PDB file of N, CA, C and O in Angstrom:
ATOM      1  N   MET A   1     -35.678  11.873   3.668  1.00  0.00           N
ATOM      2  CA  MET A   1     -35.544  10.873   2.650  1.00  0.00           C
ATOM      3  C   MET A   1     -36.623   9.838   2.934  1.00  0.00           C
ATOM      4  O   MET A   1     -36.879   9.495   4.089  1.00  0.00           O
ATOM      5  N   TYR A   2     -37.254   9.343   1.873  1.00  0.00           N
ATOM      6  CA  TYR A   2     -38.293   8.333   1.987  1.00  0.00           C
ATOM      7  C   TYR A   2     -37.776   7.022   1.425  1.00  0.00           C
ATOM      8  O   TYR A   2     -37.110   7.006   0.389  1.00  0.00           O
ATOM      9  N   LEU A   3     -38.077   5.925   2.101  1.00  0.00           N
ATOM     10  CA  LEU A   3     -37.704   4.622   1.567  1.00  0.00           C
ATOM     11  C   LEU A   3     -38.633   3.568   2.125  1.00  0.00           C
ATOM     12  O   LEU A   3     -39.356   3.810   3.092  1.00  0.00           O
ATOM     13  N   ALA A   4     -38.611   2.422   1.526  1.00  0.00           N
ATOM     14  CA  ALA A   4     -39.438   1.312   1.982  1.00  0.00           C
ATOM     15  C   ALA A   4     -38.663   0.016   1.835  1.00  0.00           C
ATOM     16  O   ALA A   4     -37.810  -0.130   0.959  1.00  0.00           O
ATOM     17  N   THR A   5     -38.981  -0.916   2.714  1.00  0.00           N
ATOM     18  CA  THR A   5     -38.388  -2.247   2.625  1.00  0.00           C
ATOM     19  C   THR A   5     -39.492  -3.258   2.343  1.00  0.00           C
ATOM     20  O   THR A   5     -40.581  -3.173   2.909  1.00  0.00           O
ATOM     21  N   ASN A   6     -39.213  -4.185   1.490  1.00  0.00           N
ATOM     22  CA  ASN A   6     -40.146  -5.269   1.219  1.00  0.00           C
ATOM     23  C   ASN A   6     -39.897  -6.378   2.229  1.00  0.00           C
ATOM     24  O   ASN A   6     -38.772  -6.571   2.689  1.00  0.00           O
ATOM     25  N   GLY A   7     -40.926  -7.084   2.563  1.00  0.00           N
ATOM     26  CA  GLY A   7     -40.840  -8.163   3.542  1.00  0.00           C
ATOM     27  C   GLY A   7     -42.243  -8.488   4.006  1.00  0.00           C
ATOM     28  O   GLY A   7     -43.211  -8.189   3.306  1.00  0.00           O
ATOM     29  N   SER A   8     -42.365  -9.080   5.142  1.00  0.00           N
ATOM     30  CA  SER A   8     -43.680  -9.461   5.625  1.00  0.00           C
ATOM     31  C   SER A   8     -43.893  -8.914   7.034  1.00  0.00           C
ATOM     32  O   SER A   8     -43.538  -9.586   8.003  1.00  0.00           O
ATOM     33  N   PRO A   9     -44.458  -7.722   7.179  1.00  0.00           N
ATOM     34  CA  PRO A   9     -44.992  -6.849   6.137  1.00  0.00           C
ATOM     35  C   PRO A   9     -43.936  -5.860   5.636  1.00  0.00           C
ATOM     36  O   PRO A   9     -42.897  -5.672   6.269  1.00  0.00           O
ATOM     37  N   ALA A  10     -44.215  -5.238   4.500  1.00  0.00           N
ATOM     38  CA  ALA A  10     -43.356  -4.166   3.998  1.00  0.00           C
ATOM     39  C   ALA A  10     -43.460  -2.972   4.955  1.00  0.00           C
ATOM     40  O   ALA A  10     -44.488  -2.788   5.607  1.00  0.00           O
ATOM     41  N   THR A  11     -42.405  -2.168   5.037  1.00  0.00           N
ATOM     42  CA  THR A  11     -42.381  -1.034   5.958  1.00  0.00           C
ATOM     43  C   THR A  11     -41.921   0.214   5.232  1.00  0.00           C
ATOM     44  O   THR A  11     -40.960   0.180   4.463  1.00  0.00           O
ATOM     45  N   PHE A  12     -42.621   1.328   5.483  1.00  0.00           N
ATOM     46  CA  PHE A  12     -42.293   2.633   4.913  1.00  0.00           C
ATOM     47  C   PHE A  12     -41.555   3.443   5.970  1.00  0.00           C
ATOM     48  O   PHE A  12     -41.936   3.427   7.140  1.00  0.00           O
ATOM     49  N   TYR A  13     -40.486   4.165   5.561  1.00  0.00           N
ATOM     50  CA  TYR A  13     -39.674   4.951   6.484  1.00  0.00           C
ATOM     51  C   TYR A  13     -39.501   6.372   5.974  1.00  0.00           C
ATOM     52  O   TYR A  13     -39.458   6.622   4.769  1.00  0.00           O
ATOM     53  N   VAL A  14     -39.401   7.304   6.933  1.00  0.00           N
ATOM     54  CA  VAL A  14     -38.938   8.664   6.665  1.00  0.00           C
ATOM     55  C   VAL A  14     -37.684   8.826   7.497  1.00  0.00           C
ATOM     56  O   VAL A  14     -37.707   8.646   8.714  1.00  0.00           O
ATOM     57  N   MET A  15     -36.572   9.173   6.827  1.00  0.00           N
ATOM     58  CA  MET A  15     -35.299   9.304   7.524  1.00  0.00           C
ATOM     59  C   MET A  15     -34.691  10.674   7.289  1.00  0.00           C
ATOM     60  O   MET A  15     -34.909  11.286   6.244  1.00  0.00           O
ATOM     61  N   ASP A  16     -33.930  11.154   8.259  1.00  0.00           N
ATOM     62  CA  ASP A  16     -33.147  12.373   8.096  1.00  0.00           C
ATOM     63  C   ASP A  16     -31.954  12.009   7.221  1.00  0.00           C
ATOM     64  O   ASP A  16     -31.165  11.136   7.582  1.00  0.00           O
ATOM     65  N   ALA A  17     -31.817  12.660   6.090  1.00  0.00           N
ATOM     66  CA  ALA A  17     -30.768  12.306   5.134  1.00  0.00           C
ATOM     67  C   ALA A  17     -29.367  12.610   5.657  1.00  0.00           C
ATOM     68  O   ALA A  17     -28.401  11.987   5.215  1.00  0.00           O
ATOM     69  N   GLU A  18     -29.239  13.543   6.581  1.00  0.00           N
ATOM     70  CA  GLU A  18     -27.916  13.877   7.109  1.00  0.00           C
ATOM     71  C   GLU A  18     -27.487  12.947   8.237  1.00  0.00           C
ATOM     72  O   GLU A  18     -26.331  12.527   8.292  1.00  0.00           O
ATOM     73  N   THR A  19     -28.412  12.624   9.133  1.00  0.00           N
ATOM     74  CA  THR A  19     -28.051  11.819  10.306  1.00  0.00           C
ATOM     75  C   THR A  19     -28.465  10.356  10.180  1.00  0.00           C
ATOM     76  O   THR A  19     -28.029   9.520  10.971  1.00  0.00           O
ATOM     77  N   LEU A  20     -29.308  10.038   9.188  1.00  0.00           N
ATOM     78  CA  LEU A  20     -29.889   8.714   8.982  1.00  0.00           C
ATOM     79  C   LEU A  20     -30.796   8.282  10.136  1.00  0.00           C
ATOM     80  O   LEU A  20     -31.090   7.097  10.293  1.00  0.00           O
ATOM     81  N   GLU A  21     -31.233   9.250  10.938  1.00  0.00           N
ATOM     82  CA  GLU A  21     -32.177   8.974  12.012  1.00  0.00           C
ATOM     83  C   GLU A  21     -33.550   8.695  11.429  1.00  0.00           C
ATOM     84  O   GLU A  21     -34.019   9.426  10.556  1.00  0.00           O
ATOM     85  N   ILE A  22     -34.191   7.648  11.902  1.00  0.00           N
ATOM     86  CA  ILE A  22     -35.549   7.331  11.461  1.00  0.00           C
ATOM     87  C   ILE A  22     -36.510   8.300  12.141  1.00  0.00           C
ATOM     88  O   ILE A  22     -36.589   8.346  13.369  1.00  0.00           O
ATOM     89  N   ARG A  23     -37.237   9.072  11.340  1.00  0.00           N
ATOM     90  CA  ARG A  23     -38.192  10.047  11.867  1.00  0.00           C
ATOM     91  C   ARG A  23     -39.606   9.470  11.955  1.00  0.00           C
ATOM     92  O   ARG A  23     -40.411   9.915  12.772  1.00  0.00           O
ATOM     93  N   PHE A  24     -39.903   8.485  11.117  1.00  0.00           N
ATOM     94  CA  PHE A  24     -41.233   7.889  11.074  1.00  0.00           C
ATOM     95  C   PHE A  24     -41.110   6.526  10.421  1.00  0.00           C
ATOM     96  O   PHE A  24     -40.304   6.342   9.509  1.00  0.00           O
ATOM     97  N   GLN A  25     -41.892   5.583  10.875  1.00  0.00           N
ATOM     98  CA  GLN A  25     -41.978   4.294  10.191  1.00  0.00           C
ATOM     99  C   GLN A  25     -43.376   3.738  10.374  1.00  0.00           C
ATOM    100  O   GLN A  25     -44.012   3.935  11.409  1.00  0.00           O
ATOM    101  N   GLN A  26     -43.841   3.041   9.352  1.00  0.00           N
ATOM    102  CA  GLN A  26     -45.169   2.446   9.411  1.00  0.00           C
ATOM    103  C   GLN A  26     -45.193   1.182   8.571  1.00  0.00           C
ATOM    104  O   GLN A  26     -44.767   1.181   7.416  1.00  0.00           O
ATOM    105  N   LYS A  27     -45.692   0.114   9.158  1.00  0.00           N
ATOM    106  CA  LYS A  27     -45.848  -1.134   8.416  1.00  0.00           C
ATOM    107  C   LYS A  27     -47.043  -1.007   7.477  1.00  0.00           C
ATOM    108  O   LYS A  27     -48.036  -0.360   7.808  1.00  0.00           O
ATOM    109  N   LYS A  28     -46.939  -1.629   6.306  1.00  0.00           N
ATOM    110  CA  LYS A  28     -48.056  -1.627   5.367  1.00  0.00           C
ATOM    111  C   LYS A  28     -49.205  -2.435   5.972  1.00  0.00           C
ATOM    112  O   LYS A  28     -48.968  -3.453   6.624  1.00  0.00           O
ATOM    113  N   PRO A  29     -50.441  -1.992   5.763  1.00  0.00           N
ATOM    114  CA  PRO A  29     -51.577  -2.714   6.341  1.00  0.00           C
ATOM    115  C   PRO A  29     -51.800  -4.079   5.684  1.00  0.00           C
ATOM    116  O   PRO A  29     -51.339  -4.330   4.571  1.00  0.00           O
ATOM    117  N   HIS A  30     -52.495  -4.926   6.374  1.00  0.00           N
ATOM    118  CA  HIS A  30     -52.927  -6.237   5.858  1.00  0.00           C
ATOM    119  C   HIS A  30     -51.754  -7.132   5.484  1.00  0.00           C
ATOM    120  O   HIS A  30     -51.884  -7.985   4.606  1.00  0.00           O
ATOM    121  N   ASN A  31     -50.599  -6.947   6.144  1.00  0.00           N
ATOM    122  CA  ASN A  31     -49.398  -7.746   5.878  1.00  0.00           C
ATOM    123  C   ASN A  31     -48.970  -7.717   4.420  1.00  0.00           C
ATOM    124  O   ASN A  31     -48.446  -8.706   3.907  1.00  0.00           O
ATOM    125  N   GLU A  32     -49.190  -6.587   3.745  1.00  0.00           N
ATOM    126  CA  GLU A  32     -48.687  -6.456   2.374  1.00  0.00           C
ATOM    127  C   GLU A  32     -47.176  -6.608   2.417  1.00  0.00           C
ATOM    128  O   GLU A  32     -46.524  -6.112   3.336  1.00  0.00           O
ATOM    129  N   ASP A  33     -46.617  -7.294   1.425  1.00  0.00           N
ATOM    130  CA  ASP A  33     -45.198  -7.610   1.486  1.00  0.00           C
ATOM    131  C   ASP A  33     -44.331  -6.858   0.483  1.00  0.00           C
ATOM    132  O   ASP A  33     -43.140  -7.148   0.369  1.00  0.00           O
ATOM    133  N   ALA A  34     -44.900  -5.896  -0.249  1.00  0.00           N
ATOM    134  CA  ALA A  34     -44.102  -5.164  -1.227  1.00  0.00           C
ATOM    135  C   ALA A  34     -44.572  -3.717  -1.351  1.00  0.00           C
ATOM    136  O   ALA A  34     -45.762  -3.417  -1.244  1.00  0.00           O
ATOM    137  N   VAL A  35     -43.609  -2.836  -1.577  1.00  0.00           N
ATOM    138  CA  VAL A  35     -43.881  -1.440  -1.928  1.00  0.00           C
ATOM    139  C   VAL A  35     -43.336  -1.257  -3.338  1.00  0.00           C
ATOM    140  O   VAL A  35     -42.161  -1.520  -3.597  1.00  0.00           O
ATOM    141  N   TRP A  36     -44.189  -0.810  -4.238  1.00  0.00           N
ATOM    142  CA  TRP A  36     -43.785  -0.679  -5.636  1.00  0.00           C
ATOM    143  C   TRP A  36     -43.256   0.703  -5.967  1.00  0.00           C
ATOM    144  O   TRP A  36     -42.393   0.851  -6.832  1.00  0.00           O
ATOM    145  N   VAL A  37     -43.774   1.724  -5.277  1.00  0.00           N
ATOM    146  CA  VAL A  37     -43.346   3.096  -5.573  1.00  0.00           C
ATOM    147  C   VAL A  37     -43.608   3.969  -4.354  1.00  0.00           C
ATOM    148  O   VAL A  37     -44.561   3.738  -3.609  1.00  0.00           O
ATOM    149  N   VAL A  38     -42.762   4.973  -4.155  1.00  0.00           N
ATOM    150  CA  VAL A  38     -42.985   6.019  -3.167  1.00  0.00           C
ATOM    151  C   VAL A  38     -43.005   7.318  -3.952  1.00  0.00           C
ATOM    152  O   VAL A  38     -42.083   7.597  -4.719  1.00  0.00           O
ATOM    153  N   THR A  39     -44.059   8.121  -3.765  1.00  0.00           N
ATOM    154  CA  THR A  39     -44.183   9.362  -4.532  1.00  0.00           C
ATOM    155  C   THR A  39     -44.699  10.483  -3.643  1.00  0.00           C
ATOM    156  O   THR A  39     -45.402  10.239  -2.662  1.00  0.00           O
ATOM    157  N   THR A  40     -44.345  11.712  -3.995  1.00  0.00           N
ATOM    158  CA  THR A  40     -44.823  12.891  -3.285  1.00  0.00           C
ATOM    159  C   THR A  40     -45.811  13.628  -4.167  1.00  0.00           C
ATOM    160  O   THR A  40     -45.505  13.948  -5.315  1.00  0.00           O
ATOM    161  N   ALA A  41     -46.992  13.898  -3.639  1.00  0.00           N
ATOM    162  CA  ALA A  41     -48.043  14.608  -4.380  1.00  0.00           C
ATOM    163  C   ALA A  41     -47.772  16.119  -4.340  1.00  0.00           C
ATOM    164  O   ALA A  41     -47.010  16.585  -3.493  1.00  0.00           O
ATOM    165  N   PRO A  42     -48.382  16.874  -5.238  1.00  0.00           N
ATOM    166  CA  PRO A  42     -48.187  18.329  -5.256  1.00  0.00           C
ATOM    167  C   PRO A  42     -48.546  19.002  -3.922  1.00  0.00           C
ATOM    168  O   PRO A  42     -48.002  20.060  -3.606  1.00  0.00           O
ATOM    169  N   ASP A  43     -49.437  18.414  -3.151  1.00  0.00           N
ATOM    170  CA  ASP A  43     -49.818  19.004  -1.873  1.00  0.00           C
ATOM    171  C   ASP A  43     -48.859  18.640  -0.740  1.00  0.00           C
ATOM    172  O   ASP A  43     -49.071  19.044   0.404  1.00  0.00           O
ATOM    173  N   GLY A  44     -47.798  17.872  -1.053  1.00  0.00           N
ATOM    174  CA  GLY A  44     -46.788  17.511  -0.063  1.00  0.00           C
ATOM    175  C   GLY A  44     -47.013  16.174   0.611  1.00  0.00           C
ATOM    176  O   GLY A  44     -46.128  15.700   1.324  1.00  0.00           O
ATOM    177  N   ASN A  45     -48.154  15.551   0.414  1.00  0.00           N
ATOM    178  CA  ASN A  45     -48.391  14.220   0.982  1.00  0.00           C
ATOM    179  C   ASN A  45     -47.532  13.184   0.282  1.00  0.00           C
ATOM    180  O   ASN A  45     -47.286  13.275  -0.921  1.00  0.00           O
ATOM    181  N   VAL A  46     -47.077  12.193   1.047  1.00  0.00           N
ATOM    182  CA  VAL A  46     -46.251  11.113   0.499  1.00  0.00           C
ATOM    183  C   VAL A  46     -47.075   9.840   0.492  1.00  0.00           C
ATOM    184  O   VAL A  46     -47.733   9.502   1.477  1.00  0.00           O
ATOM    185  N   TYR A  47     -47.030   9.136  -0.636  1.00  0.00           N
ATOM    186  CA  TYR A  47     -47.788   7.902  -0.792  1.00  0.00           C
ATOM    187  C   TYR A  47     -46.843   6.773  -1.156  1.00  0.00           C
ATOM    188  O   TYR A  47     -45.898   6.966  -1.921  1.00  0.00           O
ATOM    189  N   ASN A  48     -47.100   5.595  -0.607  1.00  0.00           N
ATOM    190  CA  ASN A  48     -46.337   4.407  -0.994  1.00  0.00           C
ATOM    191  C   ASN A  48     -47.354   3.354  -1.408  1.00  0.00           C
ATOM    192  O   ASN A  48     -48.286   3.034  -0.669  1.00  0.00           O
ATOM    193  N   LEU A  49     -47.154   2.835  -2.589  1.00  0.00           N
ATOM    194  CA  LEU A  49     -48.094   1.885  -3.184  1.00  0.00           C
ATOM    195  C   LEU A  49     -47.424   0.546  -3.383  1.00  0.00           C
ATOM    196  O   LEU A  49     -48.051  -0.392  -3.874  1.00  0.00           O
TER     197      LEU A  49
END
């Protein structure tokens, strides 16, 4: 499951939907404080804008 939190800075997360374990997290660069959308591309890459 993919999700993001807004704040200073905003943070993107990948979580296991069954256990809610955080598998990956990354703060948005340049202290960006908002994520507007999370999308998966046809090639499987995940983008958060």
